[in-house]
C-alpha positions as CSV (number, residue, x, y, z in Angstrom):
1,M,0.0,0.0,0.0
2,N,1.3,3.5,-0.9
3,W,1.0,6.3,1.6
4,T,1.3,9.7,0.0
5,L,1.9,13.0,1.8
6,E,-0.6,15.4,0.3
7,V,-0.8,18.5,2.4
8,V,1.3,20.4,5.0
9,V,-0.5,23.1,7.0
10,V,1.6,26.3,7.3
11,P,0.5,28.5,10.2
12,V,0.4,32.2,9.2
13,S,-0.9,35.4,10.7
14,D,-1.9,37.1,7.4
15,V,-3.4,34.9,4.8
16,D,-3.2,37.4,1.9
17,R,0.4,38.3,2.7
18,A,1.4,34.6,2.9
19,K,-0.5,33.8,-0.3
20,D,1.4,36.5,-2.1
21,F,4.7,35.4,-0.7
22,Y,4.3,31.7,-1.6
23,A,2.7,32.4,-5.0
24,R,4.5,35.4,-6.3
25,Q,7.9,35.2,-4.6
26,V,8.4,31.4,-4.1
27,G,6.6,30.4,-7.3
28,F,4.0,28.0,-5.9
29,D,0.8,27.5,-7.9
30,V,-2.5,28.6,-6.3
31,D,-4.8,25.6,-6.5
32,F,-7.7,27.2,-4.7
33,D,-8.7,29.9,-2.3
34,M,-12.0,29.2,-0.6
35,T,-13.8,30.9,2.2
36,F,-16.3,28.6,3.9
37,D,-17.6,31.0,6.6
38,A,-16.4,34.0,8.7
39,D,-13.9,31.8,10.6
40,T,-12.6,29.4,7.9
41,R,-10.6,30.1,4.8
42,F,-8.3,27.6,3.0
43,V,-5.7,28.5,0.4
44,Q,-4.0,25.6,-1.2
45,L,-0.7,26.1,-3.0
46,T,1.6,23.6,-4.7
47,P,5.3,23.8,-5.6
48,P,5.8,23.2,-9.3
49,G,6.1,19.4,-9.9
50,S,5.2,18.4,-6.4
51,G,2.5,15.9,-5.3
52,C,2.3,17.6,-2.0
53,S,0.7,21.0,-1.3
54,I,0.6,23.5,1.5
55,V,-2.5,25.0,3.0
56,I,-2.6,28.4,4.6
57,G,-5.7,30.1,6.0
58,T,-7.9,30.6,9.0
59,G,-9.4,27.8,10.9
60,T,-6.7,25.4,9.6
61,G,-5.1,24.3,12.9
62,T,-3.7,25.3,16.2
63,M,0.0,25.9,15.5
64,A,1.2,29.4,16.2
65,P,2.1,31.5,13.1
66,G,5.8,31.1,12.3
67,S,6.2,27.8,14.3
68,L,6.7,25.5,11.3
69,S,10.3,24.3,10.7
70,G,12.0,21.5,8.8
71,V,9.9,21.5,5.7
72,Q,12.1,20.6,2.8
73,L,11.8,21.1,-0.9
74,V,14.0,19.2,-3.4
75,V,15.3,20.6,-6.7
76,K,17.5,19.3,-9.5
77,D,19.6,22.6,-9.7
78,L,20.1,24.4,-6.4
79,R,22.0,27.3,-8.1
80,Q,19.2,28.0,-10.4
81,A,16.6,27.6,-7.7
82,R,18.5,30.1,-5.4
83,A,18.8,32.5,-8.3
84,E,15.1,32.4,-9.0
85,L,14.3,33.0,-5.3
86,V,16.7,35.9,-5.2
87,E,15.2,37.4,-8.4
88,R,11.7,37.2,-6.8
89,G,12.9,39.0,-3.7
90,V,13.1,36.1,-1.2
91,D,15.7,36.5,1.5
92,V,17.5,33.2,0.9
93,S,20.7,31.9,2.4
94,E,23.9,31.3,0.4
95,I,24.4,27.7,-0.7
96,Q,25.6,25.6,2.2
97,V,27.2,22.1,1.8
98,L,26.3,19.9,4.7
99,G,28.4,16.7,4.8
100,T,30.0,14.8,1.9
101,N,28.6,12.6,-0.8
102,P,29.3,8.9,-0.2
103,G,30.0,8.2,-3.8
104,P,30.2,9.7,-7.3
105,V,27.4,12.1,-8.2
106,P,26.8,14.2,-11.3
107,D,27.1,17.4,-9.3
108,P,29.0,18.0,-6.0
109,L,25.9,19.7,-4.5
110,D,23.8,16.6,-5.0
111,N,22.4,15.4,-1.6
112,V,24.5,17.8,0.4
113,G,23.7,21.3,-1.1
114,F,21.1,23.4,0.7
115,V,19.7,26.9,0.9
116,H,17.2,28.1,3.6
117,F,14.6,30.8,3.7
118,S,11.7,31.9,5.9
119,D,8.2,33.2,5.1
120,P,7.0,36.6,6.5
121,D,5.8,34.8,9.7
122,G,9.1,33.0,10.2
123,N,8.1,29.5,9.1
124,R,11.5,28.0,8.0
125,W,12.1,26.1,4.8
126,A,15.1,24.2,3.4
127,V,15.8,23.5,-0.3
128,Q,18.1,20.5,-1.1
129,Q,19.6,19.5,-4.4
130,I,19.0,16.0,-5.6
131,S,19.6,16.0,-9.4
132,S,18.7,12.3,-9.9
133,R,15.0,12.9,-8.9
134,E,12.6,12.9,-11.8
């Protein structure tokens, strides 16, 4: 049986600001933006090529805005991904190499190259390079 991760709830204080950040600056696709009642709004966004989405909104959970950490995106080309984030105005770290590759890889950043950024509320993200992923 396959178990797929479909949605990660990202706690934010301002839904419109967060939607703009993830869509315009990070480049996620807006799947839907629905208001169910005065206390419940769901905005679902998906990173290009991902089978897992994020949800921001009101009435989505009990985590404090900015408390999410450790969510990781994977890209084939970390240098290009970082350049795109910088071009869109995201405050992203320099490329960091964490560890060493155990064997030959097409690019020395594969598996060990990372950049980090935070959304306006302080939710922390990592981006890792794995060029072998399709």
